Every structure is written in structure tokens, then in C-alpha cells.
C-alpha positions in Angstrom: -28.7 -19.3 8.2 -28.4 -21.7 5.3 -25.9 -24.7 6.4 -24.0 -26.6 4.0 -22.1 -29.4 5.5 -20.5 -31.9 4.0 -22.6 -32.2 1.0 -22.0 -34.1 -2.1 -24.8 -34.8 -5.2 -25.1 -36.8 -8.4 -27.6 -37.5 -10.5 -29.1 -41.3 -11.3 -26.1 -42.7 -12.9 -24.9 -39.8 -13.6 -21.4 -38.0 -12.1 -20.5 -36.7 -9.3 -21.7 -32.6 -9.3 -20.9 -31.6 -5.8 -18.4 -33.2 -3.6 -17.9 -32.7 -0.3 -18.9 -29.0 -0.1 -18.9 -27.3 3.5 -20.9 -23.2 3.6 -22.1 -21.6 6.0 -24.4 -18.2 4.7 -25.5 -16.2 7.3 -28.9 -14.7 7.7 -28.8 -10.9 6.3 -25.8 -11.9 4.0 -25.0 -11.1 0.2 -23.2 -14.3 -1.5 -22.1 -14.5 -5.1 -21.4 -18.3 -5.9 -19.5 -18.0 -9.1 -17.2 -20.7 -11.3 -17.0 -22.3 -14.6 -20.1 -23.8 -16.3 -20.9 -27.1 -15.0 -19.4 -26.3 -11.8 -22.4 -27.3 -9.5 -23.4 -23.7 -8.7 -27.3 -24.4 -9.7 -27.6 -27.8 -8.6 -26.3 -26.5 -5.3 -28.9 -23.8 -5.0 -31.6 -25.9 -6.0 -30.9 -27.9 -2.6 -31.6 -24.7 -0.4 -35.5 -25.1 -1.2 -35.4 -28.6 -1.5 -35.5 -28.8 -5.7 -33.0 -31.4 -5.0 -31.9 -33.7 -2.2 -28.2 -34.2 -1.0 -26.9 -37.6 -2.2 -24.8 -37.1 0.7 -24.4 -34.8 3.6 -27.0 -32.3 5.2 -28.3 -28.7 4.2 -30.5 -26.5 6.7 -32.2 -23.9 6.5 -32.9 -22.0 9.7 -32.1 -25.3 11.5 -34.6 -27.1 9.3 -33.3 -29.9 7.6 -34.3 -29.9 3.7 -34.5 -33.5 3.6 -37.5 -33.3 6.0 -39.4 -30.7 4.3 -41.8 -30.0 1.2 -40.6 -27.8 -1.4 -43.8 -26.0 -0.9 -42.8 -25.8 2.8 -39.3 -24.6 2.3 -40.4 -21.9 -0.4 -42.3 -19.8 1.9 -39.0 -18.8 3.2 -36.8 -19.5 0.3 -37.6 -18.3 -2.9 -35.8 -18.9 -5.9 -35.7 -17.3 -9.9 -34.6 -19.8 -12.1 -31.9 -18.9 -14.7 -34.8 -19.6 -17.4 -37.7 -17.3 -16.3 -40.5 -19.4 -18.5 -39.6 -22.4 -16.2 -41.9 -20.7 -13.2 -44.4 -18.4 -15.6 -47.4 -19.7 -16.2 -50.2 -16.9 -16.0 -52.0 -14.9 -18.7 -50.7 -11.5 -17.3 -48.1 -10.1 -15.3 -50.5 -8.5 -12.4 -51.9 -12.5 -12.1 -48.7 -13.6 -12.2 -47.1 -11.5 -9.2 -50.9 -11.5 -7.5 -51.3 -15.6 -7.6 -48.6 -16.5 -4.7 -49.9 -14.5 -2.8 -53.4 -15.2 -3.1 -52.1 -18.8 -2.5 -50.7 -18.0 1.0 -54.2 -16.5 1.9 -53.1 -12.9 1.8 -55.9 -10.3 2.2 -56.6 -8.2 -0.9 -55.6 -5.0 -0.3 -51.9 -6.6 0.9 -51.9 -8.2 -2.7 -52.7 -5.2 -4.7 -50.3 -2.8 -2.5 -47.1 -5.2 -2.7 -48.2 -5.9 -7.0 -47.8 -2.4 -7.6 -44.9 -1.6 -5.6 -43.1 -4.8 -7.0 -44.2 -3.6 -10.3 -42.7 0.0 -10.1 -39.7 -0.9 -8.6 -38.8 -3.7 -11.4 -40.1 -1.3 -14.3 -42.7 -3.7 -15.3 -45.4 -1.0 -14.7 -46.2 -0.7 -18.8 -46.5 -4.6 -18.6 -49.5 -5.4 -16.1 -51.6 -6.7 -18.5 -49.5 -7.7 -21.0 -48.7 -11.9 -21.5 -45.3 -12.4 -19.3 -44.9 -14.6 -22.7 -45.0 -11.6 -25.2 -41.8 -9.9 -22.8 -38.1 -9.7 -24.1 -36.2 -12.4 -22.0 -34.7 -9.8 -19.3 -38.3 -8.6 -18.8 -39.3 -12.1 -18.0 -36.5 -12.3 -15.6 -37.8 -9.4 -14.1 -41.5 -10.9 -13.8 -40.6 -13.8 -12.5 -38.3 -12.3 -9.7 -41.1 -10.1 -8.5 -43.4 -13.0 -8.9 -41.2 -14.5 -5.7 -40.5 -11.4 -3.6 -44.3 -10.6 -3.8 -44.6 -13.0 -0.9 -41.4 -12.0 0.9 -39.4 -15.1 1.8 -36.6 -14.3 4.4 -34.0 -16.1 1.9 -33.7 -14.8 -2.1 -32.1 -17.1 -4.5 -31.5 -15.5 -7.9 -29.8 -18.1 -10.6 -27.9 -15.5 -13.1 -30.3 -12.4 -12.5 -28.3 -10.1 -14.9 -28.4 -12.1 -18.6 -30.7 -10.0 -20.7 -30.9 -6.8 -18.9 -28.9 -3.9 -20.1 -26.8 -1.3 -17.6 -29.6 0.7 -16.4 -31.6 -2.5 -15.7 -28.9 -4.1 -13.8 -28.3 -1.0 -12.1 -31.8 -0.9 -10.6 -31.4 -4.6 -9.7 -28.2 -3.3 -7.5 -30.4 -0.7 -6.1 -32.9 -3.0 -4.9 -30.7 -5.6 -3.6 -29.4 -2.5 -1.5 -32.9 -2.6 -0.6 -33.4 -6.3 0.3 -30.3 -6.7 2.2 -31.5 -3.0 4.3 -35.0 -5.6 5.4 -32.1 -8.0 6.8 -32.7 -10.9 3.6 -30.1 -13.0 3.0 -29.3 -13.0 -0.7 -27.5 -15.6 -2.7 -26.7 -14.9 -6.4 -25.3 -17.5 -8.9 -23.7 -15.4 -12.1 -21.0 -14.9 -14.5 -21.1 -11.4 -15.0 -17.7 -10.2 -13.1 -18.3 -6.6 -13.5 -21.7 -6.5 -11.9 -20.2 -8.5 -8.9 -17.4 -6.0 -8.8 -20.0 -3.5 -8.4 -22.0 -5.0 -5.7 -19.1 -6.4 -3.5 -21.1 -9.2 -2.1 -18.7 -12.3 -0.6 -17.4 -14.5 -3.4 -17.7 -18.5 -3.0 -16.0 -20.0 -6.0 -16.8 -23.7 -7.2 -14.8 -26.0 -9.5 -15.5 -29.0 -10.5 -18.1 -29.1 -7.5 -15.7 -28.2 -4.8 -15.1 -25.0 -3.2 -11.7 -23.3 -4.6 -12.4 -19.9 -2.4 -14.6 -18.0 -0.5 -13.5 -14.3 0.8 -14.5 -10.7 -0.1 -15.2 -9.0 -3.8 -11.7 -7.3 -3.7 -9.7 -10.9 -2.3 -11.2 -13.0 -4.8 -11.6 -11.3 -8.1 -8.0 -9.6 -7.9 -6.3 -13.6 -7.3 -5.3 -14.2 -10.4 -4.7 -17.8 -9.8 -8.1 -18.3 -8.4 -9.3 -16.2 -11.4 -8.0 -18.8 -14.1 -9.0 -21.7 -11.9 -13.1 -21.1 -11.8 -12.3 -20.1 -15.4 -13.7 -16.1 -14.6 -11.9 -12.9 -15.7 -10.5 -10.0 -13.6 -12.3 -7.2 -13.7 -11.7 -4.6 -16.3 -11.0 -2.2 -14.0 -8.6 -4.2 -12.4 -6.9 -5.4 -15.5 -6.6 -1.3 -16.2 -5.2 -0.5 -12.7 -2.8 -2.9 -13.3 -1.4 -1.1 -16.2 -0.6 1.7 -14.0 1.8 0.4 -11.7 3.8 3.7 -11.5 0.9 5.3 -9.5 1.2 2.1 -7.1 -2.4 1.3 -7.0 -4.0 -0.8 -4.6 -4.1 -4.2 -5.5 -8.1 -4.8 -4.5 -9.7 -1.7 -6.6 -12.0 -3.6 -8.7 -15.0 -0.9 -9.1 -15.0 2.3 -10.8 -15.8 4.0 -8.1 -13.0 3.0 -6.4 -10.2 3.4 -9.1 -11.7 7.0 -9.3 -11.5 8.0 -5.7 -7.9 6.6 -6.2 -6.7 8.5 -9.5 -8.8 11.7 -7.9 -6.4 11.4 -4.4 -3.0 10.7 -6.6 -4.2 14.1 -9.3 -4.7 16.4 -6.3 -1.6 15.0 -4.7 0.5 16.0 -8.7 -1.4 19.3 -8.9 -0.7 19.8 -4.8 2.9 19.5 -5.0 3.4 21.4 -8.4 1.9 24.1 -7.2 4.2 24.5 -4.1 6.9 24.1 -6.5 6.3 26.9 -8.6 5.1 29.3 -5.4 
């Protein structure tokens, strides 16, 4: 479990970034942290693996106070993928990038090869195995950084803006991969502005604004609350906006993804067709 207790943070000589934040993230939970630029989202998750320490309050990961462990010790269980992948890539080839941490943690060579091959296949990186990460596109480099962190199999996976630079196909791969990780009881936390991606994945949403939590609940509850969405400088999912124009059909207010909308409209259509058929007979 990741536990945030009365956490405040400010950089030396700077303004306060987080203000008395309280948050509990259970093992195996999928959470999206959302909010406007400067809300404190990235600052918060950087405390999960000790890159930053709270100015006030306490953060614990699996009952371990992050102030009492080094970043290296915490990173074994908390993998953080930065928004800018160039901040964590360094190897000459993609294969070396994925292999480095495994060898550093003492994994046997057959395990190294097996994990590297599996991750490159899953994240569509096979063709780049011998390429430098720095000649790849931003989206491809982000997938390399993700694979490099996941290689050592951390219990908690934190992704900062994972969909930036990814096309629809890659977002779909990422969504399926997250489902796979959740089936392994991993904790997944994403920092994102991508409302449509969140609407499809349906994690628990924690909304931050000006360093404070202003909303916490299911995706359907949070993303269909106009006041909360506006306060966090987000927009409602396109499907929610579309369904709002179909009030004559009395759609449920919590529809946020295409699948749910299709199911609702299909049911309505069957009802209309069935009624007309019975009237005609």
C-alpha cells in the first residue's frame, strides 16, 4: 500500500506545491492522478520512490517510511517512468537499456534474456533491439523507458504522462498491458491529462488542484461532474458530451466510454424496433 499522510511540500525558497494531501492507494489498485499543470501531480509521485521527500507529513510504501530509505532501495519496489524518457535513458542500444537494471540487480542471464525479449514484444520494440534509444521517436523512447523499469518487475508502477507521443494503436497496447499488470496484482498509478484514455481504462481518479485533492472516486463519477472537471481544468470525455445531447433517450449520466455508449444505444434501438414490430403485427 502507498500511504500519504498530511503531506505538504515546497521547494527551497519556492511556493508551496502540495498542501496537506492525504491519500491511500491499495495494493493492486489502478489510480489516475489528474489536474491542471502545476497542480502538484508529478511532485507527489516523485515522493513515492523517494526522489523527493515531504516538507511535512509522511509517505509510506508497504509500511516503510520513504524518508528512511534511499531512492535505490525504494526503486526496487516502486518503478517510476518519467514524463520525459530522456531523463532516464542512457544505454547505447534498446537491448542494453532493458538489460542493465536486471544485471545490476543480479538476475541470471537466462532470466535477463527472457524478460527483455518478452517486454520488447509486448511493447512493440522488437525492431529496435539494436538501435540507440536516442534515434527513436518520443513515443518510442517512452515505451523503452517503460520496458526498462518493468524489466525488474516492481510491485508498484508509476507512469507520468504515459500516453504522450503514442498513437491510438499504442494507447490500446498500453491499456491492454495495464490490464495484464493489474492481473498480476501490481499497483498502477498514472499521472495524465488524457481524459479519453482514462475514460476507456476506468481507474479510480484522484483530482489535484493547487496542491490539494479536490476529487476522489470512480472515473464515471468524477469525469461526469461538470464542476469538478472545470475546477481541475479538464474536459469531459467526448462520449459524455455526445450523450448529453441525446436527452430524449434518457441516457445514464455516467456513460464515459464508447463501449458503454454502444451498449446503451443498441438496447434502445432493439426496444424501438421491437415496439414497432409488435405494433405492425
